[in-house]
N, C-alpha and C positions, 0 to 999 in steps of 0.2 A: 772466635767463640764470644769474647766480650762484646763484638759488635752485634751479634745475633741477640745476646741477653739484653743489650741496651735498646735495641730496636723493639724487642718484645715489652720492654717495660714502658717505653715511649708510646708504643701503640695502645697499651692498656690504659694509660693516663689520658690519652686523647679520647678513647671511646668512652671512659667515664666522665669526662668533662663535657662531652656533648649530650649527656643525659641518657644514653642508651642503657636499656634494661633488657635482660633476657625474658623471652616470652614466658608467660606464666607468673611472673613477678609483678605485684601491684602495690602501689602505695596509696592507701585509702586515707581520706581526710578524718581528723578526730571525731567528727560527728558521726563517722561510720564505724567506729572501732568495737561497738557491741551491736550486732544485728540480729534481727528475727527474720527469717525468711518464710513466707507464706506462699506456697506455690500450688497451682492447680494439678501439677504433674510432679509426683514424688521423686522420680528419677532426676528430672531437671532440677528441682529444689535441692536434691542431695549433692548434685555436682556443683551448684553455686555455692552452698555451704562449705563443701570442701575447698573450693578456691578461696573463699573468704578466710577460712581457718589459715591456708597457707600465706595468706597475706598478712597474717597477724591479728585478725578480727576474732572477737569472742562470739560465738553463736549463742544467742538467748533462746531459752526454752518457752518464753511467754512474751508477748508484746510489752507488758509492763517493765520488763528487765532490760529492755533495749533501747539504745539511743537512735537507732533507725530500723525501719521496717521495709523489707523488699517484698512487694507484692507481684507475683508472676501469674498472669491470667490469660485466658483465651488460648491456651496451649493446644495445637492442632498438628497431627501428623497424618500427612496424606501420602497415598501412593498412586501416582498416575502413569499411565501407558505412555512411553516416550517414542517407541519405534515398533513397527510391525514389519513381518517379511511379506513377500508378494503373495503368499497364501493366507495372509490375514493373521497369522500367529504372532503373539506378542514375543518380541526379542529384546526389549528394554524397558526399564521403569525409571520414573524420577520419584525420589523420596523428597518431600517438603516438610519441614518442621517451621511452624511459625508460633509466634508467642507475643504478648504484650506484657511490659513490666513498668514499675514506678517505684520510687523510694521516697518514704516520708519519714521525718523525725517522730519522735515519741509524741509531740503535741499535734501531729497531723499536717504540719507544714511541709510542703513539697520540697525535697532535696534534689529530686531528679524526676522531671515530668513524665509522663506516660510516653513510653518508647515501644516501637514495634520492631520485631526482628524476624527475619526469614533466612533459613539455611536449607540448602538443597544438595542433593547428590543423585547422580545418574549410575545405573548400573545395568549390565547386560543380563539377559534371562535365557536360560537353556531349560526346556522341559524335561530333558533326560538328566538334569542334575538339580533336581528340585531341593533335595536336602542341603546342598552346598550353596545353593543360592539363598535359601533361608537363612543359612548362617551368615552370609554375606550381607543380607538385608539387616540382620540383628547388630552385625558389627557396625554398618553405616548408621543406623539409628543411634547407637550409643556414641559414635563419633560426632554426630550432628548435635547431640545433647551437650556434649563437652564444648563443641564450638560455640554453640548458643550460651552456655554458662560463662565462657571466656568473654564474649562479647557484653554480657551484662555486668560482668565485674569490671572490665576494662571502662565501660561507660561510667560506672560508679567512681573509679579512680580518676577518670577525666574531669569530674566535678571538683577535684582538688586543685586543678590548674587555674 
């Protein structure tokens, strides 16, 4: 039993020493501790704000109150046909979320130059299960927004390195 406990402690120390962090934990630089988020898409902006709060940042209500300003622009959600059956009926779609973002300090100096991101998900479609598939599409859209928000905040945290 003591050997198992010792091995557990040793593995924990090794994992912490290598810099491993659980997904979702971000360490932002001091220049990004008070952040104002300006987003062309309210849902994506809210998810970025939530992740920033979880990382210990304070969300400002106006640009004048913040040390950094996150600008999320050109947000686009598209649904494209990905597969059809031999009769020409749609059997699959691809959802694509794309956006651009940049981070500036309060004086307008770029902390993170303009970046683009693209997140996509595929799903099958059955005309006999329209309500279920609409629910699945909504779930996938929310998942894509969460993924995009994580990409943005991870990139912000990477500027500290």
